[in-house]
C-alpha positions as CSV (number, residue, x, y, z in Angstrom):
1,X,25.0,7.9,-8.1
2,X,22.0,6.3,-9.7
3,X,22.5,4.2,-12.8
4,X,20.5,4.7,-16.0
5,X,16.9,3.6,-16.2
6,X,16.5,-0.2,-16.3
7,X,15.5,-1.2,-19.8
8,X,12.4,-3.0,-18.4
9,X,11.2,0.3,-16.9
10,X,11.7,2.8,-19.7
11,X,8.1,2.5,-20.9
12,X,6.8,3.5,-17.4
13,X,5.0,6.9,-17.2
14,X,2.9,6.3,-14.0
15,X,4.6,5.1,-10.8
16,X,2.0,3.8,-8.3
17,X,2.9,2.9,-4.7
18,X,1.1,1.1,-1.9
19,X,1.6,3.0,1.4
20,X,2.0,0.8,4.5
21,X,5.2,-1.4,4.5
22,X,6.0,-0.2,1.0
23,X,7.0,3.5,1.4
24,X,8.4,2.7,4.8
25,X,10.1,-0.5,6.1
26,X,8.0,-3.2,7.5
27,X,10.2,-3.1,10.6
28,X,8.6,0.3,11.4
29,X,5.6,-1.9,12.3
30,X,2.9,0.7,12.4
31,X,0.5,-2.2,12.0
32,X,1.3,-3.3,15.6
33,X,-0.2,0.0,16.8
34,X,-3.1,-0.2,14.4
35,X,-3.7,-3.8,15.4
36,X,-4.1,-2.8,19.0
37,X,-6.7,-0.2,18.0
38,X,-8.5,-2.7,15.8
39,X,-8.7,-5.2,18.6
40,X,-10.1,-2.6,20.9
41,X,-12.7,-1.5,18.4
42,X,-13.9,-5.1,17.8
43,X,-13.8,-5.9,21.5
44,X,-16.0,-2.9,22.3
45,X,-18.3,-3.5,19.3
46,X,-19.0,-7.1,20.0
47,X,-18.5,-7.3,23.7
48,X,-15.7,-9.9,23.5
49,X,-12.3,-10.1,25.2
50,X,-9.1,-9.1,23.4
51,X,-8.2,-12.6,22.4
52,X,-11.5,-13.3,20.7
53,X,-11.5,-9.8,19.1
54,X,-8.1,-10.5,17.6
55,X,-9.2,-13.9,16.3
56,X,-12.2,-12.2,14.6
57,X,-10.0,-9.4,13.3
58,X,-7.6,-11.8,11.6
59,X,-10.4,-13.9,10.2
60,X,-11.9,-10.9,8.5
61,X,-8.5,-9.8,7.2
62,X,-7.8,-13.1,5.6
63,X,-11.3,-13.6,4.2
64,X,-12.2,-10.1,3.0
65,X,-8.8,-8.4,2.3
66,X,-9.2,-5.9,5.1
67,X,-10.7,-6.1,8.6
68,X,-13.0,-3.2,7.7
69,X,-14.5,-5.0,4.8
70,X,-15.4,-7.9,7.1
71,X,-16.8,-5.7,9.7
72,X,-19.0,-3.9,7.2
73,X,-20.2,-7.1,5.8
74,X,-21.0,-8.8,9.1
75,X,-21.9,-5.9,11.3
76,X,-22.6,-2.8,9.1
77,X,-19.7,-0.9,10.7
78,X,-19.4,2.7,9.7
79,X,-16.1,2.9,7.7
80,X,-15.4,6.5,8.7
81,X,-15.8,5.7,12.4
82,X,-13.6,2.6,12.1
83,X,-10.8,4.3,10.1
84,X,-10.7,7.3,12.4
85,X,-10.4,5.1,15.4
86,X,-7.8,2.6,14.2
87,X,-5.6,5.3,12.6
88,X,-5.4,7.4,15.7
89,X,-1.8,6.4,16.4
90,X,1.4,8.1,17.1
91,X,3.8,8.2,14.1
92,X,7.0,8.8,16.0
93,X,8.5,5.6,14.7
94,X,8.3,6.9,11.1
95,X,11.4,8.7,10.1
96,X,12.1,11.2,7.3
97,X,13.6,9.3,4.4
98,X,15.7,11.8,2.4
99,X,17.0,9.1,0.1
100,X,13.6,7.8,-0.8
101,X,12.3,11.4,-1.3
102,X,15.1,12.0,-3.8
103,X,14.6,8.7,-5.6
104,X,10.9,9.3,-6.1
105,X,11.5,12.9,-7.1
106,X,13.8,11.6,-9.8
107,X,11.2,9.4,-11.4
108,X,10.0,10.6,-14.8
109,X,6.2,10.8,-15.1
110,X,3.4,10.7,-12.6
111,X,3.4,9.3,-9.1
112,X,0.4,8.1,-7.1
113,X,-0.3,6.3,-3.9
114,X,-2.8,3.4,-4.0
115,X,-3.8,2.4,-0.5
116,X,-6.5,0.4,1.4
117,X,-6.2,3.1,4.1
118,X,-7.7,6.5,4.0
119,X,-6.4,9.9,2.8
120,X,-6.0,11.5,6.3
121,X,-3.9,8.7,7.6
122,X,-1.9,8.3,4.4
123,X,-1.1,12.0,4.3
124,X,0.1,12.0,7.9
125,X,2.5,9.1,7.1
126,X,3.7,10.7,3.9
127,X,4.4,14.0,5.7
128,X,6.5,12.1,8.3
129,X,8.5,10.5,5.5
130,X,9.1,13.8,3.8
131,X,6.9,12.7,0.9
132,X,3.9,14.9,1.6
133,X,4.3,16.8,-1.7
134,X,5.7,14.0,-3.8
135,X,2.5,12.5,-5.2
136,X,-0.2,13.7,-7.6
137,X,-2.9,11.9,-5.7
138,X,-3.8,9.3,-3.0
139,X,-6.3,6.8,-4.2
140,X,-7.8,5.4,-1.0
141,X,-10.4,3.0,0.3
142,X,-13.2,5.5,-0.1
143,X,-12.2,6.2,-3.8
144,X,-12.4,2.4,-4.2
145,X,-16.0,2.5,-3.1
146,X,-14.9,0.6,0.0
147,X,-14.0,-2.4,-2.1
148,X,-10.2,-2.9,-1.3
149,X,-7.3,-4.4,-3.1
150,X,-7.0,-7.1,-4.3
151,X,-10.5,-6.8,-5.8
152,X,-10.0,-6.1,-9.5
153,X,-12.5,-3.2,-9.4
154,X,-10.0,-1.3,-7.2
155,X,-7.4,-1.3,-9.9
156,X,-9.7,-0.6,-12.8
157,X,-11.3,2.2,-10.8
158,X,-8.0,3.8,-9.9
159,X,-6.8,3.7,-13.6
160,X,-10.1,5.2,-14.8
161,X,-10.2,8.0,-12.2
162,X,-6.6,9.1,-12.9
163,X,-6.4,8.2,-16.6
164,X,-3.6,5.7,-16.0
165,X,-2.6,3.4,-18.9
166,X,-1.8,0.1,-17.1
167,X,0.6,-0.9,-19.8
168,X,2.7,2.1,-18.9
169,X,2.4,1.8,-15.1
170,X,4.4,0.2,-12.4
171,X,2.8,-0.8,-9.1
172,X,4.9,-1.4,-6.0
173,X,3.3,-3.3,-3.1
174,X,4.5,-5.4,-0.1
175,X,1.6,-7.9,-0.3
176,X,2.3,-10.1,-3.2
177,X,-1.4,-11.1,-3.6
178,X,-2.2,-7.5,-4.3
179,X,0.1,-7.5,-7.4
180,X,-1.7,-10.3,-9.2
181,X,-4.7,-8.1,-10.3
182,X,-2.3,-5.3,-11.3
183,X,-0.3,-7.7,-13.5
184,X,-3.6,-9.1,-15.0
185,X,-4.4,-5.6,-16.5
186,X,-0.9,-5.1,-17.8
187,X,1.0,-3.3,-15.1
188,X,4.6,-3.9,-14.3
189,X,4.9,-5.1,-10.8
190,X,7.4,-4.6,-8.0
191,X,7.1,-6.8,-4.9
192,X,8.5,-5.2,-1.7
193,X,9.4,-8.5,-0.1
194,X,10.3,-7.2,3.4
195,X,8.6,-9.6,5.7
196,X,5.3,-7.8,6.3
197,X,2.2,-9.6,7.2
198,X,0.7,-11.6,4.3
199,X,3.6,-10.6,2.1
200,X,4.5,-14.1,1.2
201,X,4.1,-15.7,-2.2
202,X,5.6,-18.6,-4.1
203,X,9.1,-18.1,-5.3
204,X,9.2,-15.8,-8.3
205,X,5.5,-15.9,-9.0
206,X,4.5,-15.1,-12.5
207,X,2.8,-11.9,-11.6
208,X,5.9,-10.4,-10.0
209,X,8.3,-8.6,-12.5
210,X,10.7,-7.2,-9.9
211,X,11.4,-8.0,-6.3
212,X,13.3,-6.1,-3.5
213,X,13.4,-5.9,0.2
214,X,14.2,-2.1,0.1
215,X,12.3,0.3,-2.1
216,X,14.7,3.2,-1.9
217,X,17.7,1.1,-2.8
218,X,15.9,-0.6,-5.7
219,X,14.8,2.8,-7.1
220,X,18.3,4.2,-6.8
221,X,19.8,1.1,-8.6
222,X,17.2,0.9,-11.4
223,X,15.7,4.3,-12.1
224,X,18.5,6.7,-12.9
225,X,18.2,9.3,-15.6
226,X,16.9,8.1,-18.9
227,X,19.8,7.6,-21.4
């Protein structure tokens, strides 16, 4: 049985969630499959072997926030072509999460997904989780004008498009660095510290309001009926 709403969350009317490694456990490791596809794409594009392709891929990821952004900047890569290729993976390791579906359904207010992926991929993952009809909208990399989190414009653009008041919004994300711009505009932040790539941050950083290694359990504990 869920408890009453945590006092620090009673002002929230918009619940915003990252997708990968947030709405499903990092141990699911879809990125391992996507990584293989990214490596293959870069290897073919640049005519390099897999080892060099992976080095380039990780360099772009760390420098630009996403591999795609780096590829676009350095090579003019077509984002639709890249995303369709790298997201062409099997999702059999993603399981229906009835507890998370129930916990998100119980949240008062609006619910959105805010992802550096694209809508077709996000919708496939949500459908597998049982969350296909749980969200008002998916704000994806195309809606960001191909400028991904953690660029501040991604956050302001998302809020403007969906009329979100940051002061009344919570953003849940596994990559701590992506929470800093959210906190800067007044959002309440939830760090899903589950060991995903680039998740790490200093202990209790100032831009993290809440921290958990399991989103469903955290929601069940902290977001019961308003009392």
